Each structure stands twice: as C-alpha cells, then as structure tokens.
C-alpha positions in Angstrom: -0.2 -0.2 0.1 2.0 3.3 -1.0 2.5 5.7 1.9 -0.7 8.3 2.1 2.2 10.5 3.4 4.6 11.3 0.8 3.3 13.7 -0.5 3.6 15.8 2.1 6.5 18.5 2.6 9.3 17.4 4.4 9.5 18.0 7.6 13.1 19.4 7.8 12.4 22.5 7.4 9.7 23.1 9.5 11.7 22.2 12.1 14.4 25.0 10.6 11.5 26.8 11.4 10.7 25.8 14.9 14.3 26.1 16.3 13.6 29.9 14.3 10.4 30.9 16.2 12.1 29.8 19.4 15.2 31.1 20.0 13.7 34.4 18.8 11.0 33.8 21.1 13.4 33.6 23.4 15.4 37.2 22.7 12.8 38.7 22.3 11.6 38.4 25.9 15.6 39.5 26.9 14.6 42.4 25.3 11.3 43.0 26.6 12.6 43.2 30.3 15.7 44.6 29.3 13.2 47.3 28.0 11.2 47.4 31.0 14.7 47.7 33.5 16.1 49.8 31.8 15.8 53.9 32.0 15.8 55.7 28.3 18.6 56.8 26.3 19.2 60.6 24.9 17.1 60.4 21.4 14.5 57.8 23.4 13.3 60.6 25.0 13.2 62.9 22.4 11.0 60.4 19.8 8.6 60.2 23.1 8.6 63.6 22.8 7.1 63.5 19.5 4.9 60.8 20.4 3.1 63.9 22.6 1.6 65.1 19.7 1.4 63.0 16.2 2.2 64.5 13.4 2.9 63.1 9.4 6.7 64.7 10.4 8.8 66.0 12.5 12.4 67.8 13.0 14.7 65.7 12.2 12.8 62.2 11.1 9.7 60.8 9.6 6.4 59.8 12.0 6.8 56.1 12.1 9.0 56.4 15.1 6.6 58.5 17.2 3.3 55.8 16.1 5.3 53.5 18.3 5.7 55.5 20.8 2.1 56.9 20.9 1.2 53.4 20.8 2.6 51.4 23.7 2.3 54.8 26.1 -1.3 53.9 25.3 -0.4 50.6 27.1 2.1 50.7 29.6 2.1 55.2 29.8 4.9 57.3 31.9 6.8 53.8 31.1 10.3 52.9 29.4 8.0 49.4 28.3 6.0 51.6 27.0 8.0 53.8 25.2 9.9 50.7 23.9 7.6 48.1 23.4 6.7 47.9 19.9 9.9 48.0 18.7 10.6 44.7 20.7 8.0 43.4 18.7 9.7 44.2 15.6 13.3 41.9 15.5 11.8 39.4 15.5 9.3 39.5 13.5 11.9 40.9 10.1 14.5 38.2 11.8 11.8 35.8 11.0 11.2 37.2 7.8 14.5 37.4 6.5 15.6 33.4 7.5 12.3 32.9 5.6 14.0 34.7 2.2 17.2 33.3 3.0 16.5 29.6 4.5 17.2 26.6 1.9 15.3 24.0 0.9 17.1 21.6 2.4 17.5 23.7 5.8 17.8 21.3 9.4 18.0 22.4 12.9 21.1 23.3 12.7 20.5 26.1 10.1 17.7 27.5 12.4 20.4 27.8 15.0 23.2 29.2 12.9 21.2 31.7 11.3 19.8 32.5 15.3 23.2 32.7 16.4 24.6 34.9 13.7 22.0 37.5 14.2 22.3 37.0 17.9 26.0 38.1 18.1 25.9 40.9 15.7 25.9 43.4 18.1 24.3 46.3 15.7 21.3 44.0 16.3 21.3 43.3 19.7 20.9 46.8 20.6 18.7 47.8 18.6 16.2 44.9 19.1 15.0 47.3 22.0 16.1 50.6 22.1 13.5 53.3 20.7 14.7 54.6 17.5 13.7 54.6 14.1 16.0 51.6 13.0 14.1 49.3 14.3 11.2 50.4 11.7 13.7 50.8 9.3 14.2 47.1 9.4 11.8 46.0 9.7 10.2 47.9 6.9 13.2 47.1 4.2 12.6 43.0 5.4 9.2 43.5 3.8 10.5 45.5 1.2 12.7 42.5 0.3 10.0 40.6 0.5 8.2 42.2 -1.8 11.1 43.3 -4.5 11.5 39.1 -4.5 7.6 38.6 -5.1 7.9 41.3 -8.4 10.8 40.0 -9.7 8.8 36.4 -9.6 6.2 38.3 -12.3 3.7 38.0 -8.7 0.4 39.6 -10.2 0.1 43.0 -8.0 3.5 42.9 -6.2 4.2 46.7 -8.0 1.9 47.8 -5.8 2.9 45.9 -2.6 6.5 47.5 -3.1 4.6 50.4 -3.4 3.5 50.2 0.1 7.1 49.0 1.5 8.2 51.5 -0.2 6.2 54.0 1.4 6.6 52.6 4.8 11.0 52.4 4.4 10.3 56.1 4.1 8.0 56.5 7.3 10.8 54.8 9.5 13.6 57.1 8.7 15.1 58.5 5.2 17.9 56.0 5.0 15.0 53.6 3.4 15.4 55.8 -0.6 19.2 53.7 0.3 18.0 50.6 0.0 15.5 50.6 -3.1 18.3 52.3 -4.8 21.1 49.3 -3.5 18.1 46.9 -4.5 17.9 48.3 -7.8 21.3 48.7 -8.9 22.4 45.0 -7.7 19.2 44.3 -10.2 19.7 46.7 -13.1 17.8 44.5 -15.5 14.8 45.6 -13.4 15.2 48.9 -14.2 13.2 47.8 -17.2 10.6 46.9 -15.9 7.2 49.0 -16.0 6.1 47.7 -13.0 9.0 49.6 -11.0 7.8 53.0 -11.7 4.3 52.3 -11.2 5.4 51.2 -7.8 7.9 53.7 -7.3 4.4 56.6 -8.3 2.1 53.8 -5.3 4.8 54.9 -2.9 5.2 58.9 -3.7 1.2 58.6 -3.8 1.1 56.9 0.1 4.2 59.7 1.3 2.0 62.9 0.0 0.5 64.0 4.2 4.5 63.6 4.4 5.4 66.6 2.1 2.4 68.4 2.4 3.7 68.9 6.3 7.0 69.7 4.9 5.7 72.4 2.9 4.1 73.3 6.0 8.0 73.5 7.7 9.9 75.0 4.7 11.3 71.5 4.2 12.9 71.8 7.5 14.2 67.9 7.5 15.3 67.4 4.4 17.5 70.8 5.1 18.9 69.3 8.1 19.8 66.0 6.5 21.2 67.2 3.3 22.8 69.9 5.0 22.7 70.5 8.1 24.6 67.6 9.1 27.2 68.5 7.5 31.1 69.5 9.1 34.6 70.7 8.6 36.3 67.8 7.2 38.0 66.2 10.3 40.0 62.6 9.6 38.4 61.4 13.3 35.7 60.9 12.0 36.6 58.5 9.1 38.9 56.6 11.4 36.2 56.7 13.4 33.6 55.4 11.1 36.2 52.7 10.5 36.5 51.6 13.5 32.8 51.2 14.2 32.7 49.2 11.3 35.3 47.0 12.2 33.1 46.3 16.1 29.5 47.1 15.3 29.1 44.0 13.1 31.1 41.1 15.9 35.1 42.0 14.8 35.4 38.2 15.5 33.6 37.1 12.6 35.0 40.5 10.2 38.1 38.0 8.6 34.5 35.8 7.6 32.4 38.5 6.6 35.0 39.2 4.2 35.8 35.6 2.8 31.8 34.5 2.5 31.3 38.3 0.4 33.6 37.4 -2.2 32.3 33.5 -2.0 28.5 34.2 -2.3 27.1 33.4 -6.2 23.5 34.3 -5.3 21.2 33.6 -7.9 18.3 34.9 -7.0 17.2 38.8 -7.4 16.9 38.8 -3.2 20.5 37.5 -2.8 21.9 40.1 -4.9 20.5 43.1 -3.3 21.8 41.4 0.1 25.2 40.4 -1.0 25.4 44.2 -2.4 24.2 45.7 1.1 27.3 45.8 2.9 29.2 47.0 0.4 26.9 49.7 -0.5 26.3 51.2 2.8 30.2 51.4 4.4 30.7 52.9 1.3 28.5 55.4 0.8 28.6 56.3 4.1 32.6 56.1 4.4 32.2 58.9 1.4 30.0 60.9 3.7 32.6 60.8 6.8 34.3 62.8 5.2 31.2 65.7 5.5 31.0 65.0 8.9 30.4 62.9 11.8 28.3 59.2 10.6 26.5 57.2 13.9 27.6 53.9 13.3 23.7 52.6 13.5 22.9 54.2 9.9 25.1 51.4 7.8 22.6 49.2 9.9 20.9 47.8 7.2 24.0 46.0 6.3 23.4 43.9 9.0 20.9 41.9 7.4 23.5 41.4 3.8 26.3 40.4 6.5 23.8 37.5 8.3 23.3 36.2 4.6 26.0 35.7 3.5 28.0 34.6 6.2 25.4 31.6 6.9 25.7 30.7 3.3 29.4 30.3 3.6 29.3 29.0 6.6 26.4 26.3 6.4 28.9 24.9 3.9 31.8 24.5 5.9 32.1 22.8 8.7 34.8 23.9 10.1 33.6 27.7 9.7 30.2 27.0 11.2 31.9 25.2 14.5 34.2 28.8 14.9 30.7 31.1 14.2 28.7 28.3 17.2 31.7 28.8 19.3 33.0 32.9 18.9 28.8 34.0 18.8 28.1 32.2 22.3 31.5 34.4 23.6 29.7 37.2 22.1 26.7 36.4 23.5 28.1 35.7 26.2 29.3 39.7 26.4 26.1 40.8 25.6 25.0 39.2 28.3 27.2 40.8 31.3 26.4 44.5 29.2 22.7 44.1 29.5 23.1 43.3 33.5 25.4 46.5 33.4 22.6 48.5 32.1 19.3 47.3 34.2 22.1 47.5 37.6 24.8 49.5 36.9 27.1 47.6 38.8 30.5 49.3 38.1 28.8 52.7 38.7 29.1 54.0 35.3 28.0 57.1 34.9 26.3 57.6 31.0 22.5 58.7 29.5 20.6 55.6 30.4 21.9 56.0 34.5 20.6 58.1 36.9 18.2 59.8 35.6 15.5 60.1 38.2 17.8 61.5 40.3 19.6 64.0 38.7 16.4 65.1 37.2 14.4 65.1 39.5 17.4 67.5 41.4 16.3 69.1 38.9 12.4 69.5 39.9 13.6 69.8 42.9 15.1 73.4 42.4 12.8 74.0 40.3 9.9 73.8 43.0 7.1 74.0 40.3 8.8 77.0 37.6 9.1 75.6 34.1 12.9 75.5 33.0 14.2 76.5 29.6 16.8 74.7 29.1 19.7 75.7 26.5 21.7 72.3 26.0 21.2 68.9 24.6 17.3 68.9 23.0 17.1 65.4 25.0 17.5 66.7 28.2 13.8 68.8 28.2 12.3 65.7 27.0 14.0 63.4 30.0 13.4 66.6 32.3 9.2 66.0 31.4 9.4 62.1 31.0 11.2 61.6 34.4 9.4 64.6 36.4 6.3 65.7 34.3 7.4 69.1 35.4 7.0 72.0 32.5 10.6 72.5 30.2 11.0 73.9 27.1 14.4 73.4 24.8 16.1 76.6 23.0 17.4 75.6 19.8 21.2 76.7 20.6 23.5 78.3 17.5 26.6 76.2 18.5 25.1 73.3 18.5 21.8 72.5 15.9 18.2 73.5 15.9 15.7 70.6 16.8 11.9 69.4 17.1 11.7 72.4 19.6 11.4 75.1 17.6 7.8 73.9 16.7 6.6 73.6 19.7 4.9 76.5 21.0 5.8 76.0 24.9 8.2 78.8 25.6 5.3 81.1 24.5 2.7 79.3 27.1 5.7 80.2 29.9 5.8 84.2 28.9 4.9 86.2 32.0 5.7 83.2 34.5 8.4 83.1 36.9 11.3 80.6 34.7 14.0 79.0 35.2 16.8 79.5 32.7 19.7 77.3 32.2 23.2 79.2 31.4 26.5 78.2 30.3 28.4 77.7 32.8 30.6 80.7 33.7 34.0 81.4 35.0 34.7 81.1 39.3 34.7 84.8 40.0 32.9 86.0 37.3 29.6 88.3 38.5 28.1 89.8 36.0 24.9 87.5 36.1 22.9 85.8 39.4 23.7 82.4 38.3 23.2 78.8 40.8 24.6 75.6 40.1 24.3 72.0 41.2 26.1 68.4 40.6 23.5 65.9 39.2 23.9 62.6 39.7 24.8 61.7 36.4 27.5 63.9 37.0 26.8 66.2 34.6 25.9 70.0 36.1 23.2 72.3 35.6 23.8 75.9 35.6 20.5 78.7 35.7 19.2 81.7 36.5 16.0 83.1 37.3 13.7 85.2 34.9 11.0 86.6 37.4 9.0 87.7 34.4 10.0 85.3 31.4 9.6 86.8 27.7 10.5 84.7 24.7 11.8 86.5 22.0 12.3 82.9 20.3 9.2 84.0 17.4 10.7 87.1 15.8 11.3 87.5 12.1 14.4 89.2 11.4 14.5 89.4 7.5 17.3 90.6 5.5 18.5 91.8 2.0 21.7 93.7 0.8 24.4 90.2 1.5 26.2 89.4 -1.8 26.7 85.4 -2.3 30.5 86.6 -1.7 32.0 89.1 0.0 35.9 90.2 0.4 37.1 90.4 4.2 37.2 94.0 5.4 34.6 94.8 3.2 31.7 96.5 5.0 28.3 95.5 4.2 25.0 97.4 4.8 21.9 95.7 5.4 18.7 96.5 5.9 16.8 94.4 8.8 13.0 93.6 8.9 12.3 92.4 12.3 8.6 91.5 13.3 7.6 91.0 16.9 4.4 88.2 16.9 4.0 88.4 20.7 1.7 90.6 23.3 4.5 92.7 24.6 6.7 95.2 22.9 10.2 93.8 22.9 13.5 96.7 23.5 16.9 96.1 21.6 19.5 97.7 22.9 19.8 97.0 26.4 19.5 93.7 28.1 18.3 92.3 24.8 21.4 93.1 21.4 21.1 92.6 17.7 24.2 90.5 16.8 24.6 89.1 13.6 25.2 85.6 13.2 28.3 83.5 11.2 27.8 80.1 11.5 30.2 77.3 9.6 29.3 73.9 9.5 27.2 72.3 12.6 29.2 73.6 15.5 31.6 76.8 14.3 29.7 80.0 14.8 31.0 84.0 15.3 28.1 86.0 16.7 29.0 90.4 16.0 26.6 92.8 18.3 25.0 95.4 15.6 24.7 98.5 18.2 20.9 98.4 16.7 18.5 100.4 19.5 15.1 100.4 18.8 11.7 98.8 20.2 9.6 96.5 18.3 6.1 97.0 19.0 3.2 94.4 19.7 2.3 92.8 17.0 4.3 95.2 14.9 6.8 95.5 12.7 10.1 98.3 12.6 12.9 98.2 9.7 17.0 99.3 10.6 19.7 99.9 9.1 23.2 97.5 9.6 26.4 98.4 8.8 29.8 96.0 9.1 32.8 95.3 8.1 33.7 91.5 7.4 36.4 90.4 9.6 39.3 88.5 8.9 39.3 86.0 10.8 36.1 85.0 8.9 38.4 84.3 5.5 38.1 81.1 3.6 35.2 79.5 4.1 31.3 79.2 3.3 28.5 80.8 6.0 24.9 80.1 7.1 24.5 84.4 7.8 21.6 85.5 9.6 20.3 87.6 13.0 19.3 87.1 16.3 18.3 88.5 19.7 20.4 88.1 22.3 20.4 88.1 26.0 23.5 87.6 28.2 23.5 84.2 29.3 21.5 82.8 27.2 20.9 80.5 24.1 19.5 81.0 20.7 18.3 80.4 17.9 18.7 82.5 14.1 15.9 85.0 14.4 14.2 84.1 10.9 15.5 82.6 7.7 19.3 82.4 6.8 21.2 83.3 3.8 24.3 82.4 2.2 27.8 83.3 1.6 31.4 82.8 1.3 34.0 85.2 2.4 36.9 85.0 0.1 40.2 84.1 0.8 42.8 87.4 1.5 
C-alpha cells in the first residue's frame, strides 16, 4: 500500500522554522525585560516627545517612530516599557522574515541554530532590538521591501503595489530607506526595464503626500537638515572613527569571515543579489559621507542583513567555519548578557545617559519648585526632564549646536509672564555679571541656571534682511536692511539687555557672533525696519557661512531669528 504521507512536504524545513521561532522568542523575552528595566537613552526621550503630538513629520525624522511610541504609551503610559514595547516586537518579526527569504530548501535544525546565532552575535542587532529609535522600523520595513521585491522579480500579480506600500513604509520609518531601494536596484539593474517598477514608485509617492505637505508647511526642514545641516568641516577623526566602528558593531570576531563569505557568495535570485550588495554599498556610501561630517554607526544597520546572509550561506557549507561561528557567537552572547546586566543594575557605577536619570532630573525639579525650566543644551535633556518628572520644560535651540523639533513647539510662548528657570552656560569662577546658581547632578553633569521673574521669549521674532552678496571679501563693509516682526503681545526693546547680533555659522559647531549696536523698539504685533553696518572680519576668510540675525541676551542660548542666507568669504 502506498504511504499516504509521501506527498507531504519534508519535515526538516518546519523543524528549522521551529528552532528559529523558539530562539527568537527567547531573545524577544530578554529584550522585553531589558526594555522594561533600563532607563531611557537621550534619543528615546526625544522620540517620546514626538509622540506627545502625533504629526505627519518631525524636524529630523519621519513619523513612524513617534507612532510606535504613542501606541506603546497607551499600554504602559509613562514607563520605559511603554516607550519601547513595539520596537521589541519588530526584531523577531523582521529576523523571521529574513530567515524565510534566505532559508535553503533543505534547511535543517542546525541551519536554524546557525542563523539565530549569527543574528544574536551581531552587536548592532543586539542594541537595536529593544531601544526606541528609527532603526528598528527601518529594518522591519526594509525586510518587507525585500519580500515584495522578490514577488516583483518573480512577476507575481499585484507585486508592484505591495512594493510601493513597502517603499512608503520605509520612507515613513527613516529616510535611509531610499538607499535600500537604490542599492537593491543597483544589484538588479535589469529590473529597471520593468514598467511595474515605476508604478510602484508612483504608489509610494502617493502614499507619502501627507508627509510632503507637512514638509512644505515647515519649509522642508527635514530635508534641509539631512542634506546640509549635518555637514561639518573635514576631520580625519570622522573617517577613522567610522572605520573603527565598522570593525566593532558587526562583531570583530566575524570580520575576516564576512570578507571571505562575501567574496564566495554567488546568489542566484534578486533578493540574494541585493543582500550581497548591501554591506559594500552602505559602508561605502557612509564612508564617503564621513568626509563631510560625523557618521553614526547605526546608519549602516541595513548592511547587517547582508552580512548575516552571506556568512550563513558560507558557514552552512563549511563545517569548520560553522564550528568557529557558533563558538565565537556564544562568547559574544555571553558578553552581551553582561552588558545587559550593567544596563539594568549598573554595578560598575558608570556615568552614562541611561543611568541616574530619575535622580538627576528630580534634583532639577526640586530646584524648580513647580516653575517651568527652559533648557539650552541638548534637545534630549528637556525631554528627559519632562518624562522623568512631569515638569514643564522647553529646549531653546542653540546656534552653537543645532536646532531640533523643539522649534516647532510653543511651550516657551506659554511660559510668557511667568517666573522661569533658564539654563545658562557654566560661568567662570568669580564671574558675577549674572546671578546664577549651579548644582551637580547624580549623572555627573552640572546644571547652571538663572531665575527670570517675568519670562519674555523673543524666539519667534522674524528677522528678514537683504543686501548680502553671495560672495564677500574680508574687510568689506556690508550695509544691510533688516525688518524685525514681533508676533508677541508685548513690545521688545532692542539695545539694552536684548541685543541684535549678526551670526555667521560654518558647519555644525563653528559660530561667530557680532553685535550690531542697533537700538529700537519692536511694537507688540508690529514691525520695525533698521539699518545694519558691519565690516567683514578677517578671521572669517576662506569659508562658507549660514548667515542671519538673532536677538541675544547675555547668559542665554539662542538660534537664528528668521531665515538665513548663505554667503562665502573669499580668501585674502
């Protein structure tokens, strides 16, 4: 009699799938425990701030991260787990989809164990498996894109539409999603001939219309920031730091094997070719970017998908390599476990952004005594203060650092007329120009502030000027007309405690500030026009500048009032 089970698919692939699901489930539980117990990193608090007011866009990121934080806060409001919960779900999901994309037809239990070990021993995947940052949504949507990309390459009906949805989801997660599409197509140039590809692109653009409308209403702030706002003067350390980071974040014990496996890989399908191309493309692209500014190592996280793929394919065919991968992987996983213990309990007493937040910001709240606090340093500090204390806070954009999402919020306007603590730069011992107070926080940082008994913000005053040439010479005298428009309900006196200064900003951190000596009164809800004369200082020669005006007060942080113009100071 013929065996009725002969037509059933072999059980080995199912067994391999079960192994992968089991270990990814255990990994997820570890991520949930860490997410619930560890304090927030700076950027996580910043994205929690996004989630307070859902929008189709934010200054430096699209909205997916804010949406996931918002959802989690409805489950566990005001907790670290609420901020991170949905990010912990993404990693086992995208790793399982990746497994299904690269799984061999004859995969067995050992293959499933190898895949999970390669993923778990990739340091970058360990960190970005539980923290609430845009890289988790990017990885999830990138893998979904690869899944639809396979359908498209196989000419499945309707695949172009699903691929368009996946591309839009990547764009809503992180702008680096555009590179995923470009590099996948670069690895499969024949697909450029397919009309469906352009239909997919049109579908993605249509889904992104709400985000483009938001950008239009906010002067395309995100695009301007990412395309030019991150630029800085060349520093060799940017390049060397990037190269060192690349050796570390993907597991230094595997680096020689990555190279060997990449050279050996000969993928036969579109997804395999894309995955093989990702490591070289992402690392190469951001290596070039390091010549114009600092590159954060997580920007190349999509390369991890390709590295797991090529080393998995190589190690399963070479027993000696597989044994080394498994043994070295257990070493790394053991070290990661120790790091997680440190993140939660901090037995070493380290001072880092995920430690001592409750005590540190609680100390500031006690000094504030219910009064609002206007911070002037990192954009994340004010967000952490709000998260850990519930107190009112705002972060004034700092021209010597950068601007951020706080510029689109009106918290400081709501503080007008109230007594407010204003963070001020730490002053030298014996400097008594301003009456300030300071405390040392539990995290090792200091907080210095002055008390403003009747806070009157000037941030929204609009300074529009003309007469600045695109190129100027050192020593050249400039005569500019500046129109100052005051949106507030109170008049602003310029020339006393509040000075009109001209700011020349080169790169991210280099700023020169020149008082204009202008004296005038800007009426409430009114405008005034003033003339400014300035001789271009010799020390500005040989650089390009973002130039504008700001209303400055001694001891306070400030940003440009109104839009800036660009100019270049010629070399002498």
